[in-house]
ZAFI-369520 format. One record per residue (C-alpha): residue in one letter; chain; x, y negated, z. Coordinates in steps of 0.5 Angstrom, whole numbers, plus 500, padded with zeros to 3 digits. Example, Ala and Ser with C-alpha at 12.3 -4.5 7.8 and 13.67 -1.06 7.14 Angstrom:
   resn   chain     u     v     w
      A       A   525   509   516
      S       A   527   502   514
***
This chain:
   resn   chain     u     v     w
      M       A   626   651   565
      K       A   628   659   567
      T       A   629   662   574
      G       A   636   665   576
      A       A   632   671   575
      R       A   631   671   567
      T       A   637   667   567
      L       A   642   673   569
      I       A   637   679   565
      E       A   638   674   558
      A       A   646   674   561
      L       A   646   682   561
      Q       A   642   682   555
      R       A   648   677   551
      E       A   653   682   554
      G       A   650   688   550
      V       A   647   691   556
      D       A   643   696   555
      T       A   641   701   561
      I       A   642   699   568
      F       A   642   704   575
      G       A   638   702   581
      Y       A   633   702   586
      P       A   629   696   588
      G       A   629   693   595
      G       A   626   686   597
      V       A   630   681   596
      V       A   631   684   589
      L       A   624   684   587
      P       A   625   676   583
      I       A   630   681   578
      Y       A   625   687   578
      D       A   619   683   576
      E       A   624   680   570
      L       A   626   687   568
      Y       A   618   689   567
      D       A   619   685   561
      S       A   626   686   559
      S       A   628   691   553
      I       A   634   694   558
      R       A   632   701   560
      H       A   631   702   568
      I       A   633   708   571
      L       A   630   710   578
      V       A   635   713   582
      R       A   633   717   588
      H       A   639   713   592
      E       A   643   707   591
      Q       A   649   711   590
      A       A   648   715   585
      A       A   647   709   581
      A       A   654   707   582
      H       A   655   714   580
      A       A   651   714   575
      A       A   654   707   572
      D       A   661   709   573
      G       A   659   716   569
      Y       A   656   712   563
      A       A   663   707   563
      R       A   667   713   563
      A       A   663   716   557
      S       A   661   711   553
      G       A   668   706   555
      R       A   663   701   555
      V       A   662   697   562
      G       A   656   701   567
      V       A   651   697   571
      C       A   648   698   577
      L       A   643   694   582
      A       A   641   695   589
      T       A   638   692   594
      S       A   641   687   600
      G       A   643   690   607
      P       A   643   698   607
      G       A   642   697   598
      A       A   648   694   598
      C       A   652   698   603
      N       A   650   704   598
      L       A   654   702   592
      V       A   660   701   597
      T       A   663   709   595
      G       A   660   709   589
      I       A   664   703   587
      A       A   671   705   591
      T       A   670   711   587
      A       A   670   707   580
      Y       A   675   703   583
      M       A   681   708   584
      D       A   679   710   577
      S       A   679   704   574
      I       A   673   704   571
      P       A   669   697   569
      V       A   662   698   573
      V       A   659   691   575
      A       A   655   692   581
      L       A   649   688   581
      T       A   647   686   588
      G       A   641   681   591
      Q       A   642   678   598
      V       A   638   675   603
      P       A   636   666   602
      T       A   643   662   602
      A       A   640   659   608
      L       A   641   665   611
      L       A   648   667   610
      G       A   650   669   616
      N       A   645   669   621
      D       A   645   677   621
      A       A   638   676   617
      F       A   634   682   615
      Q       A   638   686   611
      E       A   644   682   610
      S       A   650   685   610
      D       A   656   681   608
      I       A   658   686   602
      T       A   662   681   598
      G       A   667   682   604
      I       A   665   689   605
      T       A   667   690   597
      L       A   674   686   597
      P       A   678   691   599
      V       A   675   696   593
      T       A   672   692   588
      K       A   678   688   582
      H       A   674   682   583
      N       A   667   679   586
      Y       A   662   673   587
      L       A   656   670   591
      V       A   652   666   586
      K       A   650   660   591
      D       A   647   656   584
      A       A   643   659   579
      A       A   646   654   573
      D       A   652   658   574
      I       A   649   665   573
      D       A   651   665   565
      R       A   658   664   567
      V       A   658   668   573
      V       A   656   675   569
      R       A   661   672   562
      E       A   666   673   568
      A       A   665   678   571
      F       A   664   684   564
      Y       A   671   680   562
      I       A   674   682   568
      A       A   671   689   569
      R       A   673   691   562
      T       A   680   686   561
      G       A   686   689   562
      R       A   687   694   568
      P       A   679   696   568
      G       A   675   696   574
      P       A   669   694   578
      V       A   666   687   579
      L       A   661   685   584
      V       A   656   680   583
      D       A   652   679   590
      L       A   645   674   588
      P       A   641   671   594
      K       A   633   671   593
      D       A   633   664   592
      V       A   638   663   588
      S       A   634   669   583
      T       A   627   664   584
      S       A   630   657   584
      E       A   629   655   576
      V       A   634   653   572
      K       A   635   645   570
      S       A   641   645   566
      T       A   647   651   565
      K       A   653   650   562
      A       A   655   652   556
      V       A   657   660   555
      P       A   664   659   553
      E       A   665   666   547
      T       A   672   667   551
      V       A   674   667   557
      S       A   679   665   560
      L       A   682   665   568
      R       A   687   662   570
      G       A   691   666   573
      Y       A   689   673   570
      Q       A   693   673   564
      P       A   693   681   562
      T       A   700   684   558
      Y       A   698   687   553
      E       A   704   687   548
      G       A   710   690   551
      H       A   717   687   551
      V       A   721   688   544
      R       A   728   689   548
      Q       A   724   694   553
      I       A   721   697   548
      D       A   728   699   544
      K       A   731   701   550
      A       A   726   707   551
      L       A   726   709   544
      D       A   735   710   545
      L       A   733   714   551
      I       A   728   718   547
      A       A   733   720   541
      G       A   739   721   546
      A       A   735   726   550
      Q       A   734   734   550
      R       A   729   735   554
      P       A   724   730   555
      L       A   716   730   557
      V       A   711   725   556
      Y       A   706   725   562
      A       A   701   722   561
      G       A   694   719   565
      G       A   688   715   566
      G       A   691   710   562
      V       A   691   713   555
      V       A   683   715   556
      L       A   681   708   559
      S       A   687   705   552
      G       A   683   709   547
      A       A   690   711   545
      S       A   688   719   545
      A       A   691   718   537
      E       A   697   713   539
      L       A   699   719   544
      L       A   698   725   540
      E       A   702   722   533
      F       A   708   719   538
      V       A   708   726   541
      E       A   708   730   535
      T       A   713   725   531
      A       A   718   725   538
      A       A   716   733   538
      V       A   715   731   545
      P       A   711   737   549
      V       A   706   733   554
      T       A   703   734   561
      T       A   697   730   563
      T       A   694   728   570
      L       A   687   731   572
      M       A   684   723   569
      G       A   689   724   563
      L       A   685   731   560
      G       A   683   731   554
      A       A   687   725   552
      V       A   691   730   548
      P       A   686   736   546
      G       A   688   742   551
      D       A   690   748   546
      H       A   694   744   542
      P       A   702   746   541
      L       A   706   741   546
      C       A   701   741   551
      L       A   703   744   558
      G       A   696   742   562
      M       A   695   739   568
      L       A   701   737   572
      G       A   701   737   580
      M       A   698   740   586
      H       A   694   745   582
      G       A   697   745   575
      T       A   700   749   571
      Q       A   706   753   573
      S       A   709   750   566
      A       A   708   743   567
      N       A   710   743   574
      Y       A   717   747   571
      A       A   718   742   565
      V       A   717   736   570
      T       A   723   739   575
      E       A   728   740   569
      C       A   726   735   564
      D       A   732   729   562
      L       A   727   723   561
      L       A   720   722   563
      I       A   716   718   559
      A       A   711   716   563
      V       A   704   714   559
      G       A   699   711   563
      V       A   699   714   570
      R       A   702   712   577
      F       A   706   717   580
      D       A   700   719   585
      D       A   702   723   591
      R       A   698   729   588
      V       A   701   730   582
      T       A   707   728   585
      G       A   708   733   591
      K       A   715   730   595
      I       A   717   724   591
      E       A   724   725   591
      T       A   724   731   588
      F       A   719   730   582
      A       A   723   729   576
      P       A   730   729   579
      N       A   734   728   574
      A       A   730   724   569
      A       A   730   718   567
      V       A   724   715   567
      I       A   721   710   562
      H       A   713   708   565
      I       A   709   705   560
      D       A   702   700   565
      I       A   699   695   564
      D       A   699   693   570
      P       A   705   691   574
      A       A   704   693   580
      E       A   704   700   579
      I       A   711   700   575
      G       A   717   702   581
      K       A   711   702   586
      N       A   711   709   587
      K       A   718   713   583
      L       A   724   709   581
      V       A   723   707   574
      N       A   729   706   569
      V       A   725   702   564
      P       A   719   698   565
      I       A   714   697   559
      V       A   708   693   561
      G       A   703   692   556
      D       A   697   696   554
      V       A   699   703   552
      K       A   695   704   546
      A       A   699   698   543
      V       A   706   700   546
      L       A   706   706   544
      R       A   704   703   536
      A       A   710   700   537
      L       A   714   705   539
      L       A   711   709   533
      R       A   713   702   528
      R       A   720   702   531
      M       A   722   709   532
      Q       A   728   711   527
      K       A   731   717   530
      R       A   728   723   535
      G       A   732   727   540
      D       A   733   735   539
      T       A   727   737   542
      A       A   727   745   538
      N       A   731   749   545
      W       A   727   744   550
      V       A   720   746   546
      S       A   722   754   546
      R       A   724   754   553
      I       A   717   751   555
      N       A   713   756   551
      A       A   716   762   554
      W       A   714   758   560
      K       A   708   758   558
      T       A   708   765   556
      Q       A   711   768   562
      F       A   706   764   567
      P       A   699   764   564
      L       A   694   762   569
      S       A   691   767   571
      Y       A   685   772   575
      R       A   683   778   578
      N       A   679   781   574
      D       A   676   786   577
      G       A   668   785   574
      H       A   666   781   579
      L       A   664   774   580
      R       A   668   770   579
      P       A   668   762   577
      Q       A   673   763   573
      Y       A   670   767   569
      V       A   663   761   568
      V       A   668   755   567
      E       A   672   760   561
      Q       A   665   763   558
      L       A   663   754   558
      S       A   669   752   554
      D       A   668   758   549
      I       A   660   756   548
      L       A   661   748   547
      K       A   669   749   545
      G       A   670   742   546
      E       A   664   739   544
      G       A   660   737   550
      I       A   661   732   556
      V       A   663   736   562
      V       A   662   732   569
      S       A   665   736   575
      E       A   664   734   583
      V       A   670   735   588
      G       A   674   741   591
      Q       A   674   748   588
      N       A   670   747   582
      Q       A   673   741   580
      M       A   680   745   580
      W       A   677   751   576
      T       A   675   746   571
      A       A   681   742   570
      L       A   685   748   569
      Y       A   681   753   566
      Y       A   676   749   561
      C       A   679   747   554
      F       A   679   739   553
      K       A   680   737   546
      K       A   678   729   546
      P       A   678   723   550
      R       A   672   722   555
      T       A   668   728   554
      W       A   671   730   563
      I       A   668   725   568
      T       A   670   727   575
      S       A   673   723   581
      G       A   680   724   581
      G       A   683   718   586
      L       A   678   718   591
      G       A   675   725   590
      T       A   668   723   592
      M       A   663   729   594
      G       A   656   727   591
      Y       A   659   724   585
      G       A   658   730   578
      F       A   651   730   579
      P       A   649   723   578
      A       A   655   721   574
      A       A   652   726   569
      I       A   646   722   568
      G       A   649   717   566
      A       A   654   721   562
      H       A   647   722   558
      Y       A   645   715   557
      A       A   652   713   554
      R       A   651   719   549
      P       A   645   722   549
      D       A   647   726   542
      M       A   652   730   546
      P       A   650   736   552
      V       A   652   734   559
      V       A   653   739   564
      D       A   656   738   571
      I       A   659   743   574
      A       A   659   743   581
      G       A   659   747   589
      D       A   654   748   593
      G       A   657   743   598
      S       A   657   737   593
      F       A   651   739   590
      Q       A   647   737   595
      M       A   650   731   597
      N       A   646   727   591
      I       A   640   733   591
      Q       A   635   729   590
      E       A   638   726   584
      L       A   633   732   581
      G       A   628   728   582
      T       A   631   723   577
      V       A   632   728   571
      A       A   626   731   572
      Q       A   622   724   571
      Y       A   625   721   566
      D       A   627   729   563
      I       A   634   728   562
      P       A   638   734   559
      V       A   644   734   564
      K       A   644   742   566
      V       A   648   744   572
      V       A   652   749   574
      V       A   653   751   581
      L       A   659   755   583
      N       A   656   758   590
      N       A   660   760   594
      M       A   657   757   600
      Y       A   663   755   603
      L       A   666   747   604
      G       A   671   751   598
      M       A   677   747   598
      V       A   677   747   605
      R       A   676   753   607
      Q       A   681   755   602
      W       A   687   750   606
      Q       A   684   753   614
      E       A   686   761   610
      L       A   693   759   608
      F       A   695   755   613
      Y       A   690   755   619
      D       A   690   761   620
      R       A   683   763   617
      R       A   680   759   622
      Y       A   674   757   618
      S       A   671   751   623
      Y       A   665   748   620
      T       A   667   750   613
      E       A   662   756   612
      L       A   656   754   609
      P       A   647   757   610
      P       A   645   760   603
      V       A   641   755   599
      D       A   636   757   594
      F       A   637   752   589
      V       A   633   754   584
      K       A   626   754   588
      I       A   629   747   590
      A       A   630   745   582
      N       A   622   748   582
      A       A   620   744   586
      Y       A   622   738   582
      G       A   619   741   576
      I       A   626   743   573
      E       A   628   750   570
      G       A   633   755   574
      I       A   637   762   574
      T       A   641   765   580
      V       A   646   769   577
      T       A   650   774   581
      E       A   653   778   576
      K       A   658   777   571
      D       A   655   780   565
      R       A   649   775   565
      V       A   654   770   566
      R       A   654   768   557
      E       A   647   769   556
      A       A   645   764   563
      L       A   649   758   561
      E       A   646   760   553
      T       A   639   759   555
      A       A   641   753   559
      L       A   644   750   553
      A       A   638   752   549
      T       A   632   749   554
      D       A   631   742   552
      G       A   631   739   559
      P       A   634   739   566
      F       A   637   746   568
      V       A   640   748   573
      L       A   644   755   574
      D       A   646   758   581
      F       A   652   762   580
      R       A   654   766   586
      V       A   661   767   585
      E       A   666   771   590
      R       A   666   767   596
      E       A   673   767   598
      E       A   677   766   591
      N       A   682   761   591
      V       A   685   755   586
      F       A   691   758   585
      P       A   697   755   582
      M       A   698   751   589
      V       A   703   746   592
      P       A   703   745   599
      A       A   703   739   603
      G       A   709   735   603
      A       A   713   741   598
      A       A   716   739   591
      I       A   711   741   585
      N       A   715   747   582
      E       A   715   751   589
      M       A   707   753   589
      I       A   704   759   591
      G       A   699   764   589
      V       A   703   766   582
      R       A   708   769   579
      Q       A   715   765   581
      Q       A   720   763   576
***
């Protein structure tokens, strides 16, 4: 005989869970009581949203399922933004929530919320457990669903009486899970692969467009081999950065709204677009009718719902990116002549490099460049959202997968700092740096308490322009500089860090940037760097809303 709470903890241990990010409350006290003597490490965050983001960061950095835990009502609701963030970026997270006793469900009891109903649109699947005997099976299924196929978050809601009731008998937990109606396709269809190879062999201007699916499937090595074997240039989405080394000769960097000129020109002029683990997001395509307008399209993705959703496709291949790329490499017998195309792209890269004003002032791009030069691709870089995110994507050279962690699809401010906490527990052997804006950092700044309590060595680099920077940029460019409620009063982030017992440095001069970064990285424990950058610095290149992606502003024209 054992309680539902004990059954839950043992089920989590069977799934290999070593860390849970959570915040206790009334209806989850039975679970927390079992955690007290458990081998599972629990990290007490200061807000439930941070628990979800930390579980997300853990999953992205490790490739394993991240786990968060919250109480019912407001605690569960506070997870929703983090769950939606994971859902948009296909991140495997299992969210455990407490619930009022089953007899009170639907009675508007104290701290009751219909969290399964609330999260239905932003979870891959969710469960309301009404019988403790089902816990073993539900946990096994939840982890299986979260990590297989196209990954995503799964929520398990546990009423208090289910946690406290004694389990008289449980069904044997199957070694493998088989769910009716859920059978992801992993191997690509051979005929479709052959059609793709025919297009590749006949293309003169092919381009690989790679996204987060490459990272999620662990297919970076296969993608690099394919790119080199076929001699095809590659551009990546925001989520795909690090899938191929940023300094590889065939890599064009990021494409899209804030993509490099060479990448956006290449997409516009290619005759074959090989889309690998992407979903043709609007921030990538711009005006969809003008995206790769003269190209045949091969689309490889494990989710059949994404193929043809936004862009017509000539050769759809449903399957796991890793498996499909391996099949392409095995069956490839010839490739197209891409020498002139590669030469043309290299000319664009030389003619249109990323650039910013070098006038001695402290500019955010310089801070990111210096961090990139110091770490040399050997750390994990997390970002918040907005200008800081785009400057990092453009000016940091990512060389390995799972070293870049950011909220792409949902664009969640406040994501980066707690996600960095999760990344640390996933990869304690690597330095973890959160690049933040002063607006985003303040959304979950209370997690300074978490990093102080556990002495988590996350370094926070605040690119502080005292604005909601990206919104201000749009107001400058498209609203006649009418800065409506985007200016933020100055904040002394170092004093706030000091109040938590954390060291920090405020930097106002360019020639102090590298020394400050090196000091932070050499310091044991957390550290906050407050860089007072040029306030009205903008992110360029930029594609205005509704324009084609080769219609960039703030750059030299082709």
